[in-house]
Structures are given as structure tokens and as C-alpha cells.
C-alpha positions in Angstrom: 0.0 0.1 0.1 1.4 3.4 -0.9 2.7 5.6 2.0 0.6 8.5 0.8 -2.5 6.4 1.5 -1.5 5.2 4.9 -3.8 6.0 7.8 -0.7 7.0 9.8 0.5 9.5 7.1 0.6 13.2 7.7 -2.9 14.8 7.8 -4.3 11.2 8.4 -5.2 10.7 4.7 -7.3 7.5 4.6 -6.6 4.6 2.5 -8.8 4.8 -0.6 -10.3 1.5 -1.6 -12.1 1.2 -4.9 -14.8 -1.5 -4.9 -17.1 -2.7 -7.7 -20.4 -4.5 -7.6 -20.7 -7.8 -9.3 -24.1 -7.2 -10.7 -25.8 -4.1 -11.9 -28.1 -2.7 -9.1 -30.5 0.1 -9.0 -29.3 3.4 -7.4 -31.1 2.7 -4.1 -29.3 -0.5 -3.6 -26.1 1.0 -4.5 -26.8 3.6 -1.9 -27.7 1.0 0.7 -24.4 -0.9 0.0 -22.3 2.2 0.1 -24.0 3.2 3.5 -23.1 -0.4 4.8 -19.5 0.1 3.7 -19.4 3.5 5.4 -20.7 1.9 8.7 -18.3 -1.2 8.6 -15.2 0.7 7.5 -12.7 1.3 10.4 -11.0 4.6 10.9 -8.2 5.1 8.3 -10.0 3.6 5.5 -12.6 4.8 2.9 -14.4 2.6 0.4 -15.9 4.1 -2.8 -18.3 1.6 -4.2 -19.1 1.8 -8.0 -21.8 -0.1 -9.9 -20.5 -2.4 -12.5 -23.0 -0.8 -15.1 -26.0 -1.8 -17.1 -24.1 -4.4 -19.3 -23.7 -6.6 -16.4 -26.0 -9.3 -15.1 -28.8 -8.2 -12.7 -28.3 -11.5 -10.6 -25.8 -14.3 -10.6 -28.3 -17.2 -11.4 -26.2 -19.2 -13.9 -22.6 -20.2 -14.5 -22.7 -17.9 -17.5 -23.7 -15.0 -15.5 -21.0 -15.6 -13.1 -18.5 -15.8 -15.8 -19.8 -12.6 -17.3 -19.7 -10.8 -14.0 -16.1 -11.9 -13.5 -14.8 -10.5 -16.6 -16.6 -7.1 -16.2 -15.4 -6.8 -12.4 -11.8 -7.6 -13.6 -11.9 -5.1 -16.4 -13.4 -2.4 -14.0 -10.7 -3.1 -11.5 -8.0 -2.7 -14.1 -9.4 0.7 -14.9 -9.6 1.8 -11.2 -8.9 5.6 -10.9 -5.3 6.6 -10.0 -6.2 7.8 -6.4 -7.3 4.3 -5.4 -4.8 2.7 -3.1 -6.3 -0.8 -3.2 -9.0 -2.6 -5.1 -11.8 -4.7 -3.7 -14.6 -6.7 -5.6 -17.8 -6.2 -3.8 -18.4 -10.0 -4.1 -17.6 -13.0 -1.9 -16.6 -15.0 -5.2 -13.4 -12.8 -5.5 -13.9 -12.0 -9.3 -10.5 -10.9 -10.7 -8.6 -11.4 -7.6 -6.6 -14.4 -8.5 -6.0 -12.9 -12.0 -4.9 -9.3 -10.9 -3.0 -10.1 -7.8 0.6 -9.2 -8.3 0.0 -7.8 -11.7 -1.0 -4.4 -10.5 1.0 -1.6 -8.6 -1.6 -1.8 -5.6 -3.0 -4.5 -3.6 -6.3 -6.5 -4.6 -8.2 -7.8 -1.8 -10.6 -10.8 -2.0 -13.5 -11.1 0.7 -13.3 -15.1 0.3 -9.6 -15.4 0.3 -9.1 -13.2 3.4 -11.9 -14.7 5.4 -10.7 -18.2 4.6 -7.1 -17.4 5.5 -8.3 -15.9 8.8 -10.3 -19.1 9.8 -7.4 -21.3 8.9 -4.8 -19.2 10.8 -7.1 -19.5 13.8 -7.2 -23.4 13.3 -10.9 -23.6 12.6 -12.6 -25.5 9.8 -14.8 -23.2 7.7 -17.9 -23.6 5.6 -20.0 -21.2 3.5 -23.6 -20.5 2.6 -24.7 -18.9 -0.8 -28.2 -18.1 -2.0 -28.1 -20.5 -5.0 -26.2 -23.3 -6.6 -24.5 -21.3 -9.3 -22.9 -19.1 -6.6 -22.1 -22.2 -4.5 -20.2 -24.0 -7.3 -18.1 -20.9 -8.1 -17.3 -20.5 -4.4 -16.1 -24.1 -4.1 -14.1 -23.8 -7.2 -12.4 -20.8 -5.8 -11.7 -22.4 -2.4 -10.1 -25.2 -4.3 -8.0 -22.9 -6.3 -6.7 -21.2 -3.2 -5.5 -24.5 -2.0 -7.9 -24.5 1.1 -10.2 -27.3 0.3 -8.8 -29.5 3.0 -10.1 -27.2 5.8 -13.4 -26.5 4.1 -16.7 -28.2 5.1 -18.5 -27.2 2.0 -21.3 -24.8 0.9 -25.0 -24.8 2.0 -27.3 -23.4 -0.6 -30.1 -21.2 0.9 -32.2 -21.2 -2.3 -33.1 -17.6 -2.1 -33.8 -15.0 -4.9 -31.7 -11.9 -5.4 -34.1 -9.6 -3.4 -33.2 -11.5 -0.2 -29.8 -9.8 -0.2 -31.6 -6.6 1.0 -34.4 -8.3 2.9 -32.2 -9.4 5.9 -35.1 -11.1 7.7 -35.6 -13.6 5.0 -31.8 -14.3 4.7 -31.6 -14.6 8.4 -34.3 -17.4 8.6 -32.6 -19.5 6.0 -29.1 -18.9 7.4 -30.2 -20.0 10.9 -31.2 -23.3 9.5 -27.9 -23.7 7.6 -26.0 -23.1 10.8 -27.2 -26.4 12.4 -26.3 -28.4 9.3 -22.8 -26.7 9.2 -22.3 -27.3 12.9 -22.9 -31.1 12.3 -20.5 -30.9 9.5 -17.8 -29.7 11.8 -17.4 -26.1 10.8 -16.1 -23.7 13.4 -16.7 -20.8 11.0 -19.3 -20.2 8.4 -18.8 -17.5 5.8 -21.9 -15.7 4.9 -21.7 -15.9 1.2 -22.8 -12.5 0.1 -20.8 -9.2 0.6 -24.0 -7.1 1.1 -26.2 -8.9 3.7 -26.7 -7.6 7.3 -26.1 -10.5 9.8 -28.9 -10.9 12.5 -27.9 -9.9 16.0 -29.0 -13.5 17.1 -26.1 -15.0 15.2 -23.8 -14.1 17.9 -25.5 -17.0 19.9 -25.4 -19.6 17.1 -23.2 -22.7 17.6 -21.1 -21.7 14.6 -19.3 -18.4 14.2 -21.0 -16.7 11.3 -18.5 -14.6 9.3 -19.5 -11.4 7.6 -16.7 -11.4 4.9 -17.0 -7.7 4.3 -16.6 -6.6 7.9 -13.8 -9.0 8.5 -11.9 -8.0 5.5 -12.1 -4.3 6.1 -11.0 -4.9 9.8 -7.9 -6.9 8.7 -7.0 -4.3 6.1 -7.0 -1.6 8.8 -5.1 -3.7 11.2 -2.5 -4.2 8.5 -2.2 -0.3 8.0 -1.7 0.1 11.6 0.9 -2.7 12.0 
């Protein structure tokens, strides 16, 4: 990360993170997601979320839509503005992360890769939930590509439509049912497989630690800046 973007630099200039949605979302949903970032982002960081654009899928329902999204997000990250200190796909599938990491002059953070690495570093087996099978299949493929399949207990599919992303109560009901199944599978952590879903307060008392990948990744980025 560039010294000029450091939270400890003179004047306290925050680290600028450029994030891109994996699907085209309406203005009100983009605003909701940006507000969520603003609430979750620790001091010293600033996330600017950009919509991927109308050429992108409106939902990731098929393998082809996942592939289309990946290509568009990768291209958008490559065109990130010069003032961005770091890049972040707003998607737990980490589109573009493996392709771009090490090829650019600024770091590319992946919500899934970071969350997996944290669980493994803590010695916990980890599973995930996603809203549909297409996303589940891609998430499992990414886990395998990261070489972390040995500590992964699998993906539980919630069978929810795209509107459940902003309808937190619906997601919470399905998530609680999945927690029991993942507990029996031996997971210590469970990655909530969407970057933009609010976790229910009740999750703190569930037998498996539910990980908000967006909140965790931002905390770890901020910790790295302070180190």
C-alpha cells in the first residue's frame, strides 16, 4: 500500500479502496451498499463503491452470469482511478482477485480469500452459505483454487432470490437453518456468502461463528495499515 494512502500519514489521509459491484444494481441498492461500507469501514480507510454498469447481469443465477460478471469486474478493477490505493471486488466470489493479484501496482483484496485465511490461521474448519447453486459452485471452485479445500466443510445453498440480499429477515431465517447443518459438518466458522447482507444480532449466539466477509476483510486491512 502506498505511504501516501496510509492512515498514519501526515494529515491522516485515509486509504482509498475502490470497490465494484458484481451485478448491476439500482441506485437505491447502490446507496444501501455504500452506506453499509461506510458503517463497517474502520478509521483510516474509505471505500468508494461503484456499480458495474447496465451491461452486467442483474443477478448471478447461472454459471454464464458468474463468468460474465467476473470478466466485467476484472476489467473495471484494471481501470480503477489513480487515487485508489487498493482494489476490492464487492463479491464473495473474488472475481478478478487471482488474475490481478501481483500484476498491478496496488493490492487487490478478496473477501473470500481473506476470510478463509483468517479461519485457517485460527485453526478452525470453515464452511459457507450462498443463496443459489451457481454461486455455491463458483465459491467451491475458488476455495479449491486457493488450496484450502482440506479445511473447507462445503457450501450450504439457501435457495433464495436476489431480493433476499436486501431483505435481511428472509436471509436470516434460511441462514439459521444452515448453521445447524454446518455445525454437524464440523465447521467452526461459516462464511455468509454475500458481501451485502446484514447479519442478524441473534447470530452471536449460534453454535457456529458466522463470518461477515466484508466486515472481517475491512478490519484486517485496517489492522495491516496500523501494524
